[in-house]
C-alpha positions, 0 to 999 in steps of 0.5 A: 069444307075451309076452316082456319084457326090459330094458337093464341098466346101471351107473354108469358109462353102459355098458348089458349085451348078451349072446351067444347061441350058439344062434342066434349073435346079440348081443342085450338081455336077454330071454325069454318070459313063464312062465305066471301071470308078469307082464312086470315080474316076466319082465324081471326074471327073464330078466335075471338067468337071462342076465347074472347080475346083480340088476335093478331096474327104472325107467322102461318104454322100449318095445314092439316086435313081431316074428315068431319061427319063423313066430309073431308075438312082442311084448316089453316092455322096461324100463330096469334099474339092475344090482345085485348079481351075477357073470357066469357062462357058460352054455348060454344065453349064453356072452358078456356085454359092457359097452359104451356105448349107440352100441357096444352099438347098433352090436354088436347083431344085431336092428334092433329092439334098436336101436330099445330102445336109441334108446328108453333113450338118450332120457333119462338112465338114473338117472331119478326113478321114483314107482310111483302105485297106485290103492287096490284095491277096497274093495266099493261105497261103498252097501253099507258102513255106516260112515265111508267113510274106514274102508271096507276093501279086499274079497276082491276087493281083498285079491288085487289088493293081494297082486299089488301087494305082488309086482310093486311090489318089482320096482323096489325102492322104499325109501317109501311113502306113501298118501292117509288111506283105510284101503282106500288104506293096506291096499292097499300096507301089504304092501310097506311091511311087507316093506320094514320102514317105515310107510306115510306119510300123505298128506292132500294126495293124498286126494280131500278134501285134492286138490281143494280146492288142486290145485297143492299136491296136485301139488308133493307128488307132486313133492317126493315124487318128489325124495326118496331112493329110488323111492316107491309112492304109493297114492291115489283115482280121483278124484285119479290121472288129474288128477295124470298129466294134469297132470304130462303137459301140464306136461312136454310129454308126450303121453298116450292116456288117463288110465285108473285102474282098482282096483289098477292102477299109473302107472309115472312117471319124472321127470327132476330140475331142476339143483341149487339148485330149489324147488317153490316157483319157476315150474312149469319148476323142478319135476321133469319129466316125461319117461315115464309107463306104466300097468298096469292090473293087477299080477295075471297074466293066466289061461294058457289 
């Protein structure tokens, strides 16, 4: 059984724990995925149903596994900032408490919830996040007779773009950036349209613009990360793995490879440096990558 949940936090550094009368336990908000639902969507929905608050997702925390009613259960957890809403007791959850992390860890019933809170407390809650997207499918280059920069999405690519248009807003993006390729722009155009913003073109993040000066491309990505609000950045398969692996090395973060399927997303979380930093300074002055999680697709797995 697949499930998803979140550590819901607010500005006073407290997190939400809920009491479920059916089990007489205290837990983090979580629940199983509905048919045709992705883990990020399930996490946001479960938070809303159990706490009454809209959740804006942040970094990916961890995955825990255990047995429930004799069956294996796998739960993906995210950090999530509490937005608008109000708790109303119901049959599923009759009490909500906002507590400091240490007090929440002492109250929750399950050891797995304590491990999730430990993962949450390992980094500041309000990290800078970037949604780094590889463009969706656009057919084979050899089958496109025109300028490759103008190669559009295929029908399969448009389905992937629709999935991204549904999933990426769960992180509350504010800006949309893209390498100047039609297929890259089309992949995230729907997200930009829904936000009512334009797509900002980033020549440094195209394959042709990145490789002649990798450091300038990395600096540009970090400048985007340090802006206001969460950005969506659409780029290419010849760029994204190098960006992710290089930033992971600079941040001392160990990754098990850097896959990059078409239509996939890397969720990157950065700890910002102190006041007065400049990207012209040494690498130690840049925002530090502290978390990187890969979503191979934005489309839900088909149910059987």
